[in-house]
N, C-alpha and C positions, 0 to 999 in steps of 0.2 A: 655138163655137170662138173662141178668142182671136187677136186678129191679132197677127200677129210681133213688132210693134213692142211690144206688151204681154207678151210671153213671152219674157224673156231667155236662157232654157236653149233655145228653139227658134231663136232669132236666132243664139246662140252656134255651134248645130249647122250651121245653114244659112251662116254665115261660114266656117266650117272646110270645109264642102264646097265652097263657091264658091272658096277659095284653092286646095284640092286640084285642082280643075277647071283653075284658071288654070296651076297648076304642070305639071300632067299631063293635058292634054286628049287624049293618046292611050290613055289608059286607059278612056274612055268606049267603051260599046259598045251597038250597038242592041238591042232586046230581039227576040229571034227569035221566029217565028210559033208555035212549037211552045211555048215558055214563056209566051206570052202566052195561047194555048188552054188550058194547065195552070191559070194563074191565074184564067182567066173560069171554068173550071170549078169551081175551089174557092170563088168567092164569088159563084155564081149566083144563089142563093138567099138570101144574106145581105143582111138589111135593114140599113140603117145611118142614123143621124141625127146628124149633127155637133153637132147643138146639143143633143141629150140628154145630160142630167147622168149622169156615170160614179158609180154607186153600189158602196160598199164600198171597200175599201183598193186604192191603185192602185200597183205597184212601179215604179220607173224606173230 
């Protein structure tokens, strides 16, 4: 994975998110235990290596 400082697109997204949180902190909501359980179920058997190269075309 590229560090944020080497990824201008990610840095821009994070800066935008930071600004939105500063302007509207009341919009932040905690993750419900039900949603967390559903997400855990979705990724239970998923193996992930952030350093592995992505093969093929990637659409952003």
